[in-house]
C-alpha positions, 0 to 999 in steps of 0.5 A, spaced: 500 500 500 505 504 501 508 503 494 502 504 491 501 511 495 508 513 493 506 512 486 500 516 486 504 521 489 509 521 484 504 521 478 500 527 481 507 531 482 508 529 474 501 532 472 502 538 476 509 540 473 506 538 466 500 543 467 504 548 470 509 548 464 503 548 459 500 554 463 507 557 462 506 556 454 499 558 454 501 565 457 507 566 453 512 566 459 516 561 455 519 565 450 521 563 443 528 563 442 529 561 450 533 556 452 530 551 457 534 546 461 531 541 466 535 544 472 533 551 470 525 549 470 526 545 476 528 551 480 523 555 477 517 550 479 521 549 485 521 541 484 526 536 483 528 534 475 525 528 474 517 530 474 520 536 469 524 531 465 517 527 464 513 533 463 518 536 457 518 529 454 510 529 453 511 536 451 516 534 445 511 529 443 505 534 443 510 538 438 510 544 443 517 543 445 523 541 441 529 538 444 536 540 442 542 536 441 545 539 447 540 537 452 536 543 452 529 545 449 526 550 446 519 552 444 517 549 437 519 554 431 513 558 428 511 554 422 506 553 417 503 547 421 500 553 426 496 555 420 494 548 419 492 547 426 487 554 425 484 551 419 483 544 422 479 548 428 475 552 422 473 546 419 471 543 426 467 549 427 462 547 422 460 541 426 457 546 431 451 547 425 450 540 424 449 537 431 446 544 434 451 544 439 450 551 440 443 550 443 447 546 449 450 553 451 446 556 457 444 563 459 449 562 465 455 561 460 453 566 455 453 571 461 460 568 463 462 569 455 460 576 456 464 578 462 470 574 459 470 579 453 469 585 457 476 583 460 479 582 454 477 589 451 480 592 458 486 588 456 486 591 449 485 598 451 490 598 457 495 595 452 496 588 457 498 582 452 497 577 458 490 579 460 488 579 452 491 572 451 488 569 458 481 572 456 481 570 449 483 563 451 478 563 457 473 565 452 474 559 447 475 554 452 468 556 456 465 556 449 467 549 447 466 546 454 459 548 454 457 546 447 460 539 449 465 539 443 470 535 446 474 534 439 474 541 438 476 542 445 482 538 444 484 541 437 484 548 440 487 546 446 493 543 442 493 550 438 494 554 444 499 550 447 503 550 441 502 557 439 501 561 445 508 563 446 508 566 439 501 569 440 504 573 446 511 574 442 506 577 436 503 582 441 509 584 444 513 585 437 508 588 433 508 596 432 500 596 433 496 590 434 490 594 437 486 594 431 487 586 430 485 585 438 479 590 437 476 586 431 477 579 435 472 582 441 467 584 435 467 577 433 466 574 440 460 579 440 457 576 434 458 569 437 455 571 443 449 574 440 448 568 435 448 563 442 443 567 445 439 566 439 440 559 439 442 559 432 448 554 430 449 556 423 450 564 425 455 562 431 459 557 427 460 562 421 462 567 427 467 562 430 470 561 423 470 568 422 474 569 428 479 563 427 480 566 419 481 573 422 487 570 426 490 565 421 491 571 416 494 576 421 499 571 423 501 569 416 502 576 414 506 577 420 510 571 421 517 574 420 515 580 425 513 574 430 519 571 429 524 576 429 526 577 436 529 570 436 536 570 438 541 567 433 541 560 433 547 556 435 551 551 431 549 544 434 555 541 438 559 535 436 557 533 443 556 535 450 561 533 456 559 534 463 564 532 468 562 531 475 569 533 478 575 537 477 579 530 476 574 529 470 574 535 467 582 535 467 582 528 463 577 531 458 581 537 457 587 533 456 584 529 451 581 535 447 588 538 447 591 531 444 585 531 439 585 538 437 578 539 439 575 545 441 569 546 447 565 552 449 564 552 457 556 553 458 553 554 465 546 557 466 547 560 459 544 567 461 550 571 458 549 577 453 555 577 449 555 570 446 560 567 450 556 560 451 553 560 444 556 554 440 560 555 434 561 550 428 565 544 430 565 545 438 563 541 443 560 543 450 563 543 456 557 543 461 558 545 469 551 542 470 553 536 474 558 540 478 553 541 483 556 540 490 551 543 495 553 549 499 557 548 505 558 554 510 563 556 515 559 560 520 565 562 524 569 564 517 563 567 514 565 563 507 561 558 503 564 553 499 560 551 493 560 547 486 560 552 480 554 549 477 549 551 483 545 557 481 545 563 484 538 563 488 540 556 491 546 559 494 543 566 496 537 561 500 543 557 503 546 563 506 540 566 508 538 559 512 545 560 516 543 567 518 548 570 513 548 574 506 551 573 499 552 579 496 551 578 489 544 579 485 542 578 478 535 578 475 537 571 472 538 569 479 534 563 478 538 560 472 545 564 473 550 559 475 556 561 480 561 558 476 559 563 470 558 569 474 565 568 476 568 567 469 564 573 467 566 577 474 558 579 474 556 585 477 549 587 478 546 593 483 549 590 489 556 592 486 556 599 489 556 597 496 560 590 496 564 590 489 563 585 483 563 578 484 571 578 484 570 581 491 566 575 493 571 570 491 576 568 496 578 561 492 577 557 486 578 550 484 579 550 477 582 546 471 586 550 466 585 548 458 592 544 459 588 539 464 592 542 470 588 543 476 588 549 480 585 548 487 585 554 492 579 552 497 582 554 504 578 560 504 583 564 507 582 572 507 589 573 507 594 569 503 600 572 499 604 566 498 605 566 490 600 569 485 593 568 486 591 563 480 584 564 483 583 571 481 586 569 474 580 565 473 575 570 475 573 574 469 577 570 464 570 568 461 572 561 460 578 562 456 584 561 461 580 555 465 574 552 467 571 553 474 569 547 478 568 550 485 568 556 489 569 559 496 565 565 497 565 571 502 559 571 506 557 578 510 552 579 516 545 579 513 542 586 513 536 586 519 532 591 515 532 595 508 528 601 505 527 603 498 525 609 495 524 612 488 525 619 487 524 623 480 529 628 478 530 633 472 536 628 469 542 624 469 546 630 471 541 632 477 542 624 479 549 625 479 549 631 483 545 627 489 550 622 489 555 625 494 549 627 499 547 620 498 554 617 500 555 622 506 548 621 509 547 614 508 554 611 509 555 604 508 548 603 508 547 605 501 546 599 497 543 600 491 542 606 486 539 605 480 538 610 474 532 610 469 531 615 464 524 616 461 521 614 457 523 607 459 519 607 466 513 610 463 513 605 458 514 600 462 509 601 467 504 602 461 506 595 457 507 591 463 501 593 467 505 596 473 502 602 478 507 608 476 510 611 483 508 618 481 502 621 477 506 625 472 512 622 469 519 626 470 525 626 465 529 621 470 528 617 476 533 614 481 531 608 486 535 608 492 536 602 497 539 602 504 540 596 508 543 595 515 542 593 522 538 598 525 531 598 522 529 605 525 536 609 524 536 606 517 529 609 514 530 615 518 537 617 515 534 615 508 528 620 510 532 625 512 537 625 506 531 625 501 527 631 505 533 635 505 534 634 497 527 636 496 527 642 500 533 644 496 530 643 489 535 637 488 529 632 487 522 633 484 518 628 488 520 621 492 516 615 495 519 611 500 517 604 502 514 602 509 514 595 508 518 589 505 512 588 500 513 596 498 520 594 497 519 589 492 514 593 489 519 599 487 524 594 485 519 591 481 519 597 477 526 597 476 526 589 474 520 591 470 525 595 465 529 589 463 523 585 462 519 591 458 525 591 453 526 584 452 519 582 451 515 589 449 520 594 446 521 590 439 528 589 436 533 591 440 541 592 441 543 592 448 549 595 450 553 595 457 557 601 458 562 603 463 563 610 464 567 615 468 561 618 473 563 625 471 562 624 463 555 621 463 551 627 462 555 629 456 555 622 453 548 621 454 547 628 450 552 626 444 549 619 444 542 621 443 544 626 437 547 619 434 541 616 435 536 621 432 532 618 426 536 611 427 534 608 433 530 610 440 535 609 446 532 607 452 537 608 458 538 605 465 543 602 470 547 602 476 549 610 477 553 609 483 559 605 479 558 608 472 554 602 469 549 604 463 545 599 460 544 603 453 539 599 449 537 601 442 530 600 439 531 599 432 532 593 427 539 590 429 542 592 422 540 599 423 543 600 430 549 605 431 553 600 435 560 602 432 558 610 433 556 609 441 562 604 442 567 609 439 563 615 443 564 611 450 571 610 448 572 617 447 569 619 454 574 614 457 569 608 458 569 601 457 565 597 452 562 592 457 561 593 464 558 587 466 556 582 460 563 581 458 566 581 451 564 574 449 564 573 441 559 578 440 564 584 442 570 581 440 571 586 434 571 592 439 576 590 444 581 595 441 577 601 443 579 600 450 585 595 450 591 597 446 595 593 442 600 591 447 595 589 452 591 584 447 598 581 445 599 580 452 592 577 453 594 572 447 601 570 450 597 568 457 592 564 453 597 560 449 601 559 455 595 555 458 592 553 452 597 551 447 591 548 442 587 554 443 581 549 444 577 552 450 572 558 448 576 560 442 574 566 439 571 569 445 575 575 448 581 574 443 581 572 435 584 565 434 590 565 432 591 571 437 594 578 434 602 577 435 601 570 436 601 567 429 605 561 431 598 559 435 595 553 432 589 554 427 
């Protein structure tokens, strides 16, 4: 009996996971072009990998997902099959007239259909695609269930499952989908009217018209729907997933002997193409380097596998009453090894520094198979060169990180978040010294958002704006410390002084943790808006001297005039601007923006790294001698140039013509 109960529980969990993944597909939460892994989905759903694996295989069998050679999954590409499914529904609808199914629809169902259509209309007018698609799906499901048409329900269910991500993507990417969506609500009104009259023929005609209207629309816009999908990676020759440094060392020695290249992959959340597979490469995955966090509460350190995701490490630190001072929007997917390899930044870098400052030691494997093991967790160790830091920020070209020792901090007792509005970036920079002086070490984050980014984010994503009137710029400020009252009082005092002096227009201050999360939701919503709602974009990650930011922004806006619409936000305290160009990629003035950044003494990447995508611009911020020195280091540990070739450095590297091609 116990075994039977266990089996029932297992089946129940599998079904729950399957249904949750279906819902994510229906509502477009799993986006076209997004790389899905069993581990990342399990973390997202808060379950073990086994039921996720079963659910993914079922969705592959239903053609909703496609399995890729490197054991990842993606939403099945949008093809003519989608249109054929729509036509199948249209033909099946004719059966409504034949069997008088409409007459089974009750007055209560008609009232519910009218409510749903009103919800859809509201979503259309407010510009909230998720609400529109949810209401549209609910309308059809309610209609077919009430008409007792299970065959038709199955067809429409399958269609939504496969097309949901693309329908959502279409609404996010098309310039003005509102007329199409309004027309959909009109078709729904015709369907409701026919159902009220009990006229099956008229209802079938209205439903078929609605379906045909959608089919023509998506056929006409299929290129726009698909254009946001990132460049496809080449299929890997194979995937190698070591479980230890020793296995990784053996793999790399064999690759050197065979002259085979490999690219390191962790959570694949990078934005510079560093983990994208190039033709002929194997994948060296960290997915099995998942030694769980071990915490030394006395030393304040954590020893952990490189394949562990950031969020799991954060939770382990919190459970021990400590704090891992690193955070990213991709915390549920980004792996610690990848964060070390890219020297990840994020909003907490203002107070705690980049990820490099959190790394006390590393176990790693050089491309020639040499194991470097510095896991003592010593805060001070000047005995020879620090090879741990040699690997941090190397983007995988100098070795594979397998384990890390991370610095932990006392957990803040309380935090307060404020958002204030200003006249522009210059005014935000002028406020920064007052924030540092008045808040001291409690100043944890200082995030700049240049309008219209915040205004458009709130409108597109259904967020409540913090102020009635938009302002040229907004600044999110977070303080965290050991004294809740003093923490909030200092922030209030600084903002009050700034308001009286006319340095800021207005301010709102959190009074609870829920309000902290809501205000941070505005900042994180900016990233989501840009990647999901703003159309085709080119995202630049710039580092600038603080004093140069106002002049840079003015000159960059002139460069973009008539070519691209710039959206700007970033980590003001450390000079890191995310400068996002909304325009077709081929029209983006990337060369000019990077050159302007260099003229102002900045760097073309602050957090994301060079990877493969920014390689040709490296000479803008590193001179010939520096690049040559990087090449000599690379060749010394990787004579075959086999690990992450074509990232940071060309292959063969400049000034190293003898490097093996």
